[in-house]
N, CA, C and O atoms as CSV, one atom per row, in Angstrom:
chain,resi,resn,atom,element,x,y,z
A,1,MET,N,N,9.806,4.423,-3.700
A,1,MET,CA,C,10.687,5.560,-3.558
A,1,MET,C,C,10.555,6.416,-4.816
A,1,MET,O,O,10.633,5.907,-5.934
A,2,SER,N,N,10.358,7.697,-4.624
A,2,SER,CA,C,10.232,8.592,-5.768
A,2,SER,C,C,11.599,8.821,-6.417
A,2,SER,O,O,12.638,8.567,-5.809
A,3,THR,N,N,11.579,9.295,-7.630
A,3,THR,CA,C,12.824,9.585,-8.344
A,3,THR,C,C,13.615,10.664,-7.621
A,3,THR,O,O,14.839,10.579,-7.528
A,4,LEU,N,N,12.923,11.679,-7.109
A,4,LEU,CA,C,13.606,12.749,-6.384
A,4,LEU,C,C,14.334,12.204,-5.162
A,4,LEU,O,O,15.497,12.539,-4.937
A,5,VAL,N,N,13.678,11.381,-4.384
A,5,VAL,CA,C,14.307,10.810,-3.191
A,5,VAL,C,C,15.479,9.908,-3.581
A,5,VAL,O,O,16.501,9.894,-2.895
A,6,ALA,N,N,15.344,9.161,-4.667
A,6,ALA,CA,C,16.440,8.306,-5.135
A,6,ALA,C,C,17.656,9.144,-5.521
A,6,ALA,O,O,18.784,8.803,-5.166
A,7,VAL,N,N,17.433,10.231,-6.240
A,7,VAL,CA,C,18.541,11.115,-6.644
A,7,VAL,C,C,19.182,11.758,-5.415
A,7,VAL,O,O,20.407,11.842,-5.326
A,8,LEU,N,N,18.362,12.208,-4.475
A,8,LEU,CA,C,18.907,12.793,-3.251
A,8,LEU,C,C,19.689,11.769,-2.436
A,8,LEU,O,O,20.698,12.109,-1.819
A,9,THR,N,N,19.237,10.540,-2.428
A,9,THR,CA,C,19.935,9.471,-1.715
A,9,THR,C,C,21.293,9.202,-2.358
A,9,THR,O,O,22.278,8.982,-1.653
A,10,ILE,N,N,21.353,9.220,-3.674
A,10,ILE,CA,C,22.629,9.053,-4.368
A,10,ILE,C,C,23.568,10.207,-4.026
A,10,ILE,O,O,24.762,9.997,-3.817
A,11,GLY,N,N,23.030,11.423,-3.970
A,11,GLY,CA,C,23.839,12.575,-3.566
A,11,GLY,C,C,24.358,12.425,-2.142
A,11,GLY,O,O,25.498,12.788,-1.853
A,12,LEU,N,N,23.529,11.895,-1.258
A,12,LEU,CA,C,23.953,11.652,0.122
A,12,LEU,C,C,25.078,10.621,0.170
A,12,LEU,O,O,26.031,10.782,0.932
A,13,ILE,N,N,24.979,9.579,-0.623
A,13,ILE,CA,C,26.040,8.565,-0.682
A,13,ILE,C,C,27.348,9.200,-1.140
A,13,ILE,O,O,28.405,8.930,-0.569
A,14,ALA,N,N,27.281,10.038,-2.161
A,14,ALA,CA,C,28.487,10.708,-2.665
A,14,ALA,C,C,29.092,11.617,-1.602
A,14,ALA,O,O,30.311,11.663,-1.435
A,15,ARG,N,N,28.232,12.344,-0.882
A,15,ARG,CA,C,28.739,13.270,0.141
A,15,ARG,C,C,29.356,12.514,1.308
A,15,ARG,O,O,30.416,12.904,1.798
A,16,LEU,N,N,28.720,11.448,1.760
A,16,LEU,CA,C,29.274,10.663,2.862
A,16,LEU,C,C,30.591,10.003,2.470
A,16,LEU,O,O,31.505,9.896,3.288
A,17,THR,N,N,30.684,9.563,1.224
A,17,THR,CA,C,31.936,8.982,0.749
A,17,THR,C,C,33.042,10.017,0.777
A,17,THR,O,O,34.152,9.734,1.227
A,18,ARG,N,N,32.748,11.204,0.301
A,18,ARG,CA,C,33.733,12.293,0.322
A,18,ARG,C,C,34.135,12.638,1.753
A,18,ARG,O,O,35.313,12.851,2.041
A,19,LEU,N,N,33.157,12.692,2.640
A,19,LEU,CA,C,33.428,12.994,4.047
A,19,LEU,C,C,34.401,11.971,4.630
A,19,LEU,O,O,35.351,12.343,5.318
A,20,CYS,N,N,34.175,10.710,4.365
A,20,CYS,CA,C,35.009,9.656,4.942
A,20,CYS,C,C,36.391,9.554,4.310
A,20,CYS,O,O,37.362,9.246,5.001
A,21,VAL,N,N,36.495,9.807,3.012
A,21,VAL,CA,C,37.740,9.550,2.290
A,21,VAL,C,C,38.632,10.779,2.134
A,21,VAL,O,O,39.856,10.645,2.110
A,22,ALA,N,N,38.054,11.964,2.029
A,22,ALA,CA,C,38.873,13.104,1.629
A,22,ALA,C,C,38.770,14.345,2.516
A,22,ALA,O,O,39.660,15.193,2.468
A,23,ASP,N,N,37.735,14.479,3.308
A,23,ASP,CA,C,37.574,15.706,4.083
A,23,ASP,C,C,38.578,15.794,5.229
A,23,ASP,O,O,38.961,14.782,5.817
A,24,GLN,N,N,38.990,16.997,5.530
A,24,GLN,CA,C,39.933,17.256,6.613
A,24,GLN,C,C,39.356,16.827,7.965
A,24,GLN,O,O,40.098,16.418,8.858
A,25,LEU,N,N,38.063,16.918,8.111
A,25,LEU,CA,C,37.394,16.565,9.363
A,25,LEU,C,C,37.674,15.125,9.795
A,25,LEU,O,O,37.772,14.850,10.991
A,26,THR,N,N,37.802,14.222,8.854
A,26,THR,CA,C,38.044,12.815,9.177
A,26,THR,C,C,39.492,12.379,8.925
A,26,THR,O,O,39.795,11.186,8.948
A,27,TYR,N,N,40.380,13.340,8.687
A,27,TYR,CA,C,41.778,13.018,8.414
A,27,TYR,C,C,42.428,12.256,9.570
A,27,TYR,O,O,43.160,11.291,9.351
A,28,GLY,N,N,42.160,12.690,10.787
A,28,GLY,CA,C,42.776,12.053,11.947
A,28,GLY,C,C,42.421,10.581,12.061
A,28,GLY,O,O,43.271,9.753,12.389
A,29,ILE,N,N,41.179,10.262,11.794
A,29,ILE,CA,C,40.748,8.860,11.851
A,29,ILE,C,C,41.456,8.048,10.779
A,29,ILE,O,O,41.970,6.962,11.048
A,30,ARG,N,N,41.481,8.582,9.558
A,30,ARG,CA,C,42.163,7.870,8.466
A,30,ARG,C,C,43.641,7.691,8.780
A,30,ARG,O,O,44.196,6.615,8.560
A,31,ALA,N,N,44.280,8.734,9.292
A,31,ALA,CA,C,45.716,8.676,9.591
A,31,ALA,C,C,45.996,7.631,10.668
A,31,ALA,O,O,46.967,6.882,10.557
A,32,ARG,N,N,45.158,7.568,11.713
A,32,ARG,CA,C,45.361,6.573,12.765
A,32,ARG,C,C,45.227,5.148,12.229
A,32,ARG,O,O,45.971,4.253,12.627
A,33,ILE,N,N,44.275,4.950,11.328
A,33,ILE,CA,C,44.101,3.617,10.740
A,33,ILE,C,C,45.334,3.222,9.945
A,33,ILE,O,O,45.831,2.103,10.072
A,34,VAL,N,N,45.824,4.139,9.130
A,34,VAL,CA,C,46.996,3.841,8.290
A,34,VAL,C,C,48.234,3.624,9.144
A,34,VAL,O,O,49.012,2.710,8.872
A,35,VAL,N,N,48.435,4.447,10.177
A,35,VAL,CA,C,49.613,4.298,11.039
A,35,VAL,C,C,49.544,2.986,11.821
A,35,VAL,O,O,50.536,2.267,11.934
A,36,ARG,N,N,48.367,2.686,12.356
A,36,ARG,CA,C,48.235,1.471,13.182
A,36,ARG,C,C,48.340,0.185,12.361
A,36,ARG,O,O,49.001,-0.765,12.782
A,37,LEU,N,N,47.699,0.149,11.201
A,37,LEU,CA,C,47.649,-1.079,10.408
A,37,LEU,C,C,48.701,-1.147,9.316
A,37,LEU,O,O,49.000,-2.227,8.804
A,38,GLY,N,N,49.258,-0.014,8.960
A,38,GLY,CA,C,50.235,0.033,7.873
A,38,GLY,C,C,49.565,0.390,6.558
A,38,GLY,O,O,48.387,0.095,6.358
A,39,PRO,N,N,50.310,1.025,5.661
A,39,PRO,CA,C,49.710,1.502,4.409
A,39,PRO,C,C,49.268,0.399,3.454
A,39,PRO,O,O,48.465,0.647,2.555
A,40,ASP,N,N,49.780,-0.812,3.636
A,40,ASP,CA,C,49.425,-1.908,2.732
A,40,ASP,C,C,48.242,-2.739,3.212
A,40,ASP,O,O,47.814,-3.662,2.519
A,41,HIS,N,N,47.717,-2.427,4.372
A,41,HIS,CA,C,46.586,-3.174,4.910
A,41,HIS,C,C,45.313,-2.846,4.114
A,41,HIS,O,O,45.112,-1.692,3.735
A,42,PRO,N,N,44.456,-3.838,3.858
A,42,PRO,CA,C,43.229,-3.587,3.091
A,42,PRO,C,C,42.322,-2.519,3.707
A,42,PRO,O,O,41.697,-1.755,2.972
A,43,LEU,N,N,42.238,-2.449,5.032
A,43,LEU,CA,C,41.407,-1.433,5.667
A,43,LEU,C,C,41.990,-0.031,5.475
A,43,LEU,O,O,41.248,0.940,5.327
A,44,SER,N,N,43.316,0.067,5.477
A,44,SER,CA,C,43.959,1.353,5.192
A,44,SER,C,C,43.626,1.805,3.775
A,44,SER,O,O,43.314,2.972,3.538
A,45,TYR,N,N,43.696,0.868,2.845
A,45,TYR,CA,C,43.359,1.183,1.457
A,45,TYR,C,C,41.894,1.594,1.331
A,45,TYR,O,O,41.569,2.551,0.628
A,46,LEU,N,N,41.011,0.862,2.020
A,46,LEU,CA,C,39.585,1.153,1.966
A,46,LEU,C,C,39.281,2.573,2.428
A,46,LEU,O,O,38.441,3.250,1.835
A,47,THR,N,N,39.951,3.028,3.474
A,47,THR,CA,C,39.667,4.359,4.028
A,47,THR,C,C,40.179,5.496,3.151
A,47,THR,O,O,39.855,6.658,3.394
A,48,THR,N,N,40.973,5.173,2.133
A,48,THR,CA,C,41.504,6.220,1.266
A,48,THR,C,C,41.055,6.080,-0.192
A,48,THR,O,O,41.514,6.828,-1.054
A,49,CYS,N,N,40.169,5.135,-0.468
A,49,CYS,CA,C,39.729,4.872,-1.848
A,49,CYS,C,C,38.229,5.160,-1.991
A,49,CYS,O,O,37.397,4.431,-1.451
A,50,SER,N,N,37.897,6.215,-2.713
A,50,SER,CA,C,36.491,6.572,-2.922
A,50,SER,C,C,35.717,5.466,-3.620
A,50,SER,O,O,34.574,5.182,-3.263
A,51,TRP,N,N,36.329,4.849,-4.604
A,51,TRP,CA,C,35.651,3.788,-5.351
A,51,TRP,C,C,35.329,2.609,-4.439
A,51,TRP,O,O,34.250,2.026,-4.532
A,52,CYS,N,N,36.255,2.262,-3.566
A,52,CYS,CA,C,36.059,1.108,-2.679
A,52,CYS,C,C,35.043,1.405,-1.583
A,52,CYS,O,O,34.111,0.630,-1.368
A,53,LEU,N,N,35.221,2.516,-0.899
A,53,LEU,CA,C,34.361,2.830,0.233
A,53,LEU,C,C,32.942,3.168,-0.200
A,53,LEU,O,O,31.996,2.914,0.546
A,54,SER,N,N,32.779,3.731,-1.383
A,54,SER,CA,C,31.432,4.099,-1.837
A,54,SER,C,C,30.523,2.890,-1.987
A,54,SER,O,O,29.306,3.012,-1.845
A,55,VAL,N,N,31.090,1.733,-2.268
A,55,VAL,CA,C,30.282,0.510,-2.368
A,55,VAL,C,C,29.649,0.201,-1.017
A,55,VAL,O,O,28.461,-0.111,-0.942
A,56,TRP,N,N,30.436,0.286,0.042
A,56,TRP,CA,C,29.956,-0.044,1.380
A,56,TRP,C,C,29.017,1.036,1.913
A,56,TRP,O,O,27.988,0.727,2.515
A,57,ILE,N,N,29.367,2.292,1.694
A,57,ILE,CA,C,28.476,3.372,2.115
A,57,ILE,C,C,27.181,3.306,1.315
A,57,ILE,O,O,26.096,3.485,1.868
A,58,GLY,N,N,27.293,3.050,0.022
A,58,GLY,CA,C,26.105,2.923,-0.817
A,58,GLY,C,C,25.195,1.803,-0.354
A,58,GLY,O,O,23.974,1.960,-0.347
A,59,ALA,N,N,25.772,0.673,0.034
A,59,ALA,CA,C,24.969,-0.450,0.517
A,59,ALA,C,C,24.240,-0.078,1.804
A,59,ALA,O,O,23.050,-0.360,1.946
A,60,ALA,N,N,24.939,0.547,2.733
A,60,ALA,CA,C,24.325,0.924,4.010
A,60,ALA,C,C,23.239,1.982,3.829
A,60,ALA,O,O,22.152,1.868,4.395
A,61,VAL,N,N,23.537,3.002,3.043
A,61,VAL,CA,C,22.566,4.074,2.835
A,61,VAL,C,C,21.366,3.567,2.028
A,61,VAL,O,O,20.231,3.961,2.297
A,62,SER,N,N,21.604,2.714,1.061
A,62,SER,CA,C,20.500,2.155,0.281
A,62,SER,C,C,19.581,1.292,1.140
A,62,SER,O,O,18.361,1.324,0.978
A,63,CYS,N,N,20.163,0.532,2.041
A,63,CYS,CA,C,19.337,-0.260,2.973
A,63,CYS,C,C,18.498,0.665,3.849
A,63,CYS,O,O,17.313,0.414,4.066
A,64,ALA,N,N,19.113,1.732,4.352
A,64,ALA,CA,C,18.363,2.693,5.167
A,64,ALA,C,C,17.258,3.338,4.342
A,64,ALA,O,O,16.146,3.527,4.835
A,65,ALA,N,N,17.551,3.675,3.097
A,65,ALA,CA,C,16.542,4.294,2.230
A,65,ALA,C,C,15.391,3.344,1.956
A,65,ALA,O,O,14.242,3.772,1.849
A,66,TYR,N,N,15.689,2.067,1.843
A,66,TYR,CA,C,14.631,1.081,1.608
A,66,TYR,C,C,13.568,1.151,2.704
A,66,TYR,O,O,12.372,1.045,2.431
A,67,PHE,N,N,14.016,1.329,3.933
A,67,PHE,CA,C,13.089,1.345,5.052
A,67,PHE,C,C,12.490,2.730,5.340
A,67,PHE,O,O,11.347,2.830,5.786
A,68,TRP,N,N,13.264,3.800,5.083
A,68,TRP,CA,C,12.826,5.118,5.539
A,68,TRP,C,C,12.668,6.167,4.448
A,68,TRP,O,O,12.419,7.330,4.765
A,69,ALA,N,N,12.802,5.808,3.186
A,69,ALA,CA,C,12.756,6.809,2.113
A,69,ALA,C,C,11.422,7.543,2.033
A,69,ALA,O,O,11.363,8.653,1.504
A,70,ASP,N,N,10.361,6.948,2.543
A,70,ASP,CA,C,9.058,7.599,2.472
A,70,ASP,C,C,8.782,8.501,3.679
A,70,ASP,O,O,7.665,8.992,3.839
A,71,THR,N,N,9.782,8.719,4.520
A,71,THR,CA,C,9.596,9.584,5.690
A,71,THR,C,C,10.162,10.972,5.420
A,71,THR,O,O,11.061,11.153,4.599
A,72,ARG,N,N,9.614,11.930,6.125
A,72,ARG,CA,C,10.067,13.312,5.952
A,72,ARG,C,C,11.512,13.493,6.421
A,72,ARG,O,O,12.281,14.218,5.790
A,73,TRP,N,N,11.880,12.844,7.513
A,73,TRP,CA,C,13.240,13.028,8.024
A,73,TRP,C,C,14.277,12.472,7.058
A,73,TRP,O,O,15.354,13.054,6.924
A,74,TRP,N,N,13.987,11.359,6.378
A,74,TRP,CA,C,14.940,10.837,5.391
A,74,TRP,C,C,15.111,11.833,4.248
A,74,TRP,O,O,16.225,12.075,3.782
A,75,PHE,N,N,13.999,12.405,3.804
A,75,PHE,CA,C,14.063,13.402,2.736
A,75,PHE,C,C,14.963,14.560,3.145
A,75,PHE,O,O,15.776,15.027,2.348
A,76,MET,N,N,14.823,15.024,4.382
A,76,MET,CA,C,15.615,16.162,4.844
A,76,MET,C,C,17.099,15.803,4.969
A,76,MET,O,O,17.960,16.608,4.614
A,77,VAL,N,N,17.398,14.619,5.464
A,77,VAL,CA,C,18.796,14.182,5.576
A,77,VAL,C,C,19.420,14.044,4.182
A,77,VAL,O,O,20.537,14.507,3.950
A,78,ALA,N,N,18.703,13.412,3.268
A,78,ALA,CA,C,19.212,13.231,1.904
A,78,ALA,C,C,19.358,14.580,1.199
A,78,ALA,O,O,20.324,14.803,0.469
A,79,LEU,N,N,18.397,15.477,1.420
A,79,LEU,CA,C,18.475,16.817,0.835
A,79,LEU,C,C,19.671,17.575,1.383
A,79,LEU,O,O,20.397,18.214,0.621
A,80,ALA,N,N,19.888,17.516,2.681
A,80,ALA,CA,C,21.026,18.215,3.290
A,80,ALA,C,C,22.357,17.683,2.760
A,80,ALA,O,O,23.254,18.463,2.442
A,81,GLY,N,N,22.486,16.361,2.665
A,81,GLY,CA,C,23.723,15.785,2.150
A,81,GLY,C,C,23.978,16.153,0.699
A,81,GLY,O,O,25.107,16.469,0.323
A,82,THR,N,N,22.934,16.113,-0.115
A,82,THR,CA,C,23.073,16.469,-1.527
A,82,THR,C,C,23.351,17.954,-1.689
A,82,THR,O,O,24.162,18.343,-2.531
A,83,ALA,N,N,22.689,18.790,-0.895
A,83,ALA,CA,C,22.944,20.233,-0.951
A,83,ALA,C,C,24.390,20.536,-0.565
A,83,ALA,O,O,25.024,21.399,-1.173
A,84,SER,N,N,24.912,19.841,0.432
A,84,SER,CA,C,26.302,20.011,0.837
A,84,SER,C,C,27.254,19.625,-0.294
A,84,SER,O,O,28.232,20.324,-0.561
A,85,LEU,N,N,26.959,18.511,-0.949
A,85,LEU,CA,C,27.788,18.052,-2.060
A,85,LEU,C,C,27.807,19.074,-3.197
A,85,LEU,O,O,28.871,19.431,-3.702
A,86,ILE,N,N,26.645,19.532,-3.587
A,86,ILE,CA,C,26.541,20.481,-4.703
A,86,ILE,C,C,27.163,21.824,-4.340
A,86,ILE,O,O,27.803,22.458,-5.179
A,87,THR,N,N,26.983,22.258,-3.112
A,87,THR,CA,C,27.586,23.520,-2.668
A,87,THR,C,C,29.110,23.429,-2.686
A,87,THR,O,O,29.791,24.371,-3.090
A,88,GLY,N,N,29.638,22.287,-2.246
A,88,GLY,CA,C,31.090,22.094,-2.300
A,88,GLY,C,C,31.623,22.116,-3.717
A,88,GLY,O,O,32.643,22.744,-3.998
A,89,TRP,N,N,30.921,21.421,-4.615
A,89,TRP,CA,C,31.331,21.455,-6.026
A,89,TRP,C,C,31.284,22.875,-6.578
A,89,TRP,O,O,32.211,23.314,-7.259
A,90,ALA,N,N,30.205,23.590,-6.283
A,90,ALA,CA,C,30.052,24.962,-6.788
A,90,ALA,C,C,31.140,25.871,-6.229
A,90,ALA,O,O,31.699,26.690,-6.958
A,91,ALA,N,N,31.442,25.734,-4.938
A,91,ALA,CA,C,32.474,26.569,-4.332
A,91,ALA,C,C,33.829,26.308,-4.974
A,91,ALA,O,O,34.579,27.249,-5.236
A,92,ASN,N,N,34.151,25.054,-5.229
A,92,ASN,CA,C,35.424,24.736,-5.879
A,92,ASN,C,C,35.468,25.222,-7.318
A,92,ASN,O,O,36.522,25.628,-7.809
A,93,TRP,N,N,34.340,25.183,-7.986
A,93,TRP,CA,C,34.291,25.616,-9.375
A,93,TRP,C,C,34.315,27.135,-9.482
A,93,TRP,O,O,35.001,27.685,-10.343
A,94,LEU,N,N,33.573,27.814,-8.615
A,94,LEU,CA,C,33.486,29.268,-8.677
A,94,LEU,C,C,34.702,29.964,-8.074
A,94,LEU,O,O,35.108,31.025,-8.549
A,95,ASP,N,N,35.282,29.377,-7.038
A,95,ASP,CA,C,36.428,29.967,-6.354
A,95,ASP,C,C,37.566,28.963,-6.276
A,95,ASP,O,O,37.874,28.462,-5.194
A,96,PRO,N,N,38.199,28.661,-7.411
A,96,PRO,CA,C,39.272,27.656,-7.374
A,96,PRO,C,C,40.440,28.154,-6.526
A,96,PRO,O,O,40.643,29.357,-6.363
A,97,ALA,N,N,41.192,27.209,-5.997
A,97,ALA,CA,C,42.378,27.564,-5.202
A,97,ALA,C,C,43.370,28.291,-6.092
A,97,ALA,O,O,43.574,27.916,-7.246
A,98,PRO,N,N,43.983,29.330,-5.551
A,98,PRO,CA,C,44.973,30.066,-6.370
A,98,PRO,C,C,46.151,29.168,-6.713
A,98,PRO,O,O,46.593,28.354,-5.902
A,99,GLU,N,N,46.643,29.332,-7.919
A,99,GLU,CA,C,47.800,28.545,-8.355
A,99,GLU,C,C,49.056,29.112,-7.732
A,99,GLU,O,O,49.164,30.315,-7.497
A,100,SER,N,N,50.001,28.232,-7.468
A,100,SER,CA,C,51.273,28.643,-6.898
A,100,SER,C,C,52.065,29.423,-7.933
A,100,SER,O,O,52.035,29.094,-9.119
A,101,GLU,N,N,52.774,30.455,-7.489
A,101,GLU,CA,C,53.569,31.261,-8.421
A,101,GLU,C,C,54.859,30.541,-8.782
A,101,GLU,O,O,55.539,30.930,-9.732
A,102,ASP,N,N,55.205,29.488,-8.031
A,102,ASP,CA,C,56.424,28.737,-8.324
A,102,ASP,C,C,56.270,27.810,-9.512
A,102,ASP,O,O,57.267,27.390,-10.099
A,103,ALA,N,N,55.043,27.483,-9.876
A,103,ALA,CA,C,54.814,26.510,-10.945
A,103,ALA,C,C,55.133,27.053,-12.300
A,103,ALA,O,O,54.989,26.346,-13.298
């Protein structure tokens, strides 16, 4: 695996972790897990903890990279995920949310 593909794979892991733990798109799934199992259940905690879930996502994505990192489609998937991550960071940095006037 080249260094570029390894870095892109790490970016993909970070983006998938963010998607699962914090994005609005997956909020409903996380909320159903917490409501059904309760907030103290380990799976509820896992779905809301970036540090915890990234280990499992990292393991799965790393295994996939082991087998497919030398393919063009893996490069494109990893590039897309990393580009999404960097674009999100840039958007938040360049256009921060306006502060509340009540603060």
